[in-house]
N, C-alpha and C positions, 0 to 999 in steps of 0.2 A: 584618188584611186582610179586606175584605168579599168576598162571592161574585163580584161583578162584576169586581173587580180580580184575583181569583184566576183567573178565566176568561181575562182579558186576558193575564195572565202566561203561561198555558198556550198561548194562541194566538200570542203575539208573542215573549215572552222565551225560551220553551222552544226554538222553532226558530231564532229570530234571534240568540240569545245562547248559551244553554247547550249546544245541539247543536254549536256550533263548538268548545267545550272538549271535548265527548265525542269528536269526530273526532281531536283532538290526542292524547287519551288512547289511543285505538285505535292510533294510529301509534307511540306511545312506550312503551306498557306492555302486557305480556302477563299476563293474570289467571291464577291457578292453576286447574287443572281440577276441584279440589275444595276444600272448606274453607268458611270463614265470611267474608263481606264485609259491611262496613258502609258505607252511603252516607249521610253526614251532610250536612245542608243540601241535601236531595234535590229540592227544588222540587216539581214535579208528577210526579216519579217515572219519567220516561221512560228515563233512563240506567239506573237500578237495575232496572227491570222488563225491559228489553232484555237486560241482563247476566244476570239470572236465567233468562231464556228461553234464551239461548245456552249457559249453563253447565250446565244440566240438574240432575237431582235430587241429585247429589253436592255441590252448592253451595247454601248458605243465604245469601240476601241480606237484610240488615236495613236498613230504610229509615226515616229520620227527617227530617221537614220542619220548617222553622222556624215554620210557620203551619198551624193546623188546617184552614183551607180548602184550602190546597195539598195537605195530606195526604189530605183527602177525595177530591180529584180523582185523586191517585195510587192510592188504594184502588179507585176506580171503574175505572181503567185496568187494574189487575191482575185484577179480577174479570171484566171484559169479555174480556181476553186469556187468561183461564183459566190464569194463571201461579200455581203453587201453592208454589214454593220461595222466595217473597218474604214477609218478615214485617214488620209495621209496628209501630214503637215510638212511643208517644204523646209522648215527650219524653226529655230527658236523665236525669231522675231515674229513670224506668222503665228506661232503658237500663242505668244503673249497677246497678240492683237485680236485673235479670233476665238480664243477659248472663252465661252460665255460665263463659265463658272469653274471653280477648282474641281479637281478630279477626286473620285472616291478612292482610287488606287493609282499610284505611280510606280512603275517598275523601271529601274534604270540600271544599265549594265556598264560597270567600270572595270570589268575583269581584264580587258585587253589594254588598258592604259599602262604606260604613256604612249603606246603605239598609236592609239586613237585618242587625241586630246578630248576631254569631256566637253559636250555641248554646253552644259550648264554646271555651275558650282552648286553644292548642296544647299546653300542658303537660298539660291534662286529656285531650286527645285521645290523646296519646302513651301514656297508661295503658291505652287500649283496643286498642292494637296489640301483638300477641304479640312476644316477642323473635325477631328474624329476619323479622318481618312487614314490610309496606310501607305507606307513606302516599302518597296522591296528593292534593296540595294545589292547588286551582284558584284562581288569583289574577288580579287586574287590577293592573298595576304602573305605575310612573311613566312618563310619556311617552304616556299615553292622552288622546285628545280634544284634542290640542294645537291642531288646526285650529280648533276651536270657541273655545278659550281666547284665541287670537290675535284672533278677531272680537269676543269679549267685551271684551277690553282696548280695542279700537277703539271699541266702543259707549260704554264709560265715558268715553273721551276726547271723543267727539262730544257727549255729554250733559253735559260738564263735571262728571263725577263721579269724577275721578281720585283723590279721597281714599280710594276703595275699592279702588284698584289693589293696595295692599299686601295686602289681604285676598284678592284674587284670586290673587296670587302664593303666599300661604300655602295656598290651596285647591289650586293646581297641585302644590305640593310635599308636600301632606299624604299623598298615596298613595306608599308606600315603593317603592324599587327592589327588584328581585329579590334582590340581595345581602343586603338587610336581612332578608328572609324566610329566606334560607339560614342566616344567623347565628342566627335564632330556632330553627330546626330543630336546628342543632348544639348549642345551649345546653340543649335538653331531651333530648338523648341520641340523636338520629337520626344515622345515618352513611350513607356512600355517597350523599351528597346530590347530586342532579342537577337543574339548572334548564333549562327549555325555554321559549322565548318565540316568539310568532307575531304578526305584525302583521295584524290583522283590519280589513277595510275595510267600512264601512256606507255605502250610497248612497241618497240621497233625491232626489226629483224637484225639490223646491224647499224654501224655508225653512218653509213651512206644514207640509209633510209631515214635515220633521225635528222641528219643535217639538211637533207633535201626536201623533207616533208613540208608542205605549205603550212601545216599546223605550227611548225617551229620556225621555218624560214621567213614567213611573212611578219608575224608580230614580235618575235622574241630574239632571233639570232642577230639581226642588225643592232638591236639595243645592247646585247651582250658584248658585241665586238667594238662598240663605240669607245670603250676605255682604252683601246689600242691606238698607237700614234699615227699609223698611216696604212695605205692600201698594200704595202709590201709586207707588213707585219701580220695583218689579219689572216691572209691565207696560210701563213706559216703556223699560226696558232690553231686555226681550224683543222689543218692537216694533223697537227700533234694531238688535238682532242680526238680526232677520228682514230688515230693509231692507238691511243690509250683505251678508248672504248672497246675497240676490237680485241685488244690484248687482254683486257680484264674480263670480257664477257665469255671468253674461252668457248666460242662456238654457240653459246646460248643467245637469247634475245637481250636487248638493252632496255631498261625501264627507267623512266623518270616520273616524278610525281609532283602534283601541285596541291596547294591548300585552297580549294574553292570555298568561298564564304558567302553567306547571305546575312544581311542585316535587315531585320523586319521591325518596323516601329509604327507608332500612331502619332498623329499630329494633334 
């Protein structure tokens, strides 16, 4: 990720996406008053830094971001905020080599995958959680952006591109349901597994605002358009999607929704 995209991430995806998950975590989980916490896939660090500030000196928060530019912004935030009980790890190999003992809590954000490939698989993450410790797994599950996918199918129909409708169906079903993640957690030894879902609504003034918003344009739109064959077809379909959105909203706003999920478990 370049610096410009990292700044857009911090300006739009942090407040528009990640902080929604943070609010659900605050509602559903109470962090220990002392110990060691790992925030894996930490983005630009807002959640980890605020957690370190709230927890005080008895808690060490270790932060790992998937991208050096995101981690640089997180480091700048901690410095400006004078937060001293947060430590930055440059990557998974350093984390494995330098972590003196497993963590009391590991928070890991997979909600933007597969745009950002996970740093570690769940089986690896489980080894970083002490026995009796907790994992908070932030996920985006099946049933997200169905409003857009319905319009996408209509655009394929109107452009006589229905040969790609089966690929669109596979794209819709590619994101697993929460039960699939619960099974994964059980398989690697987690227990007391609890899933939480929240329908999150995103509102845009019109099609142009939707399609150009960094919240959509960075993590999701390129993935959605990958099912199309070439660079000539993609702008045609995008233009058709925009036409349908503006036709159907009839002067009102356009809304899409996601199914944000947490999986909370103990090891």
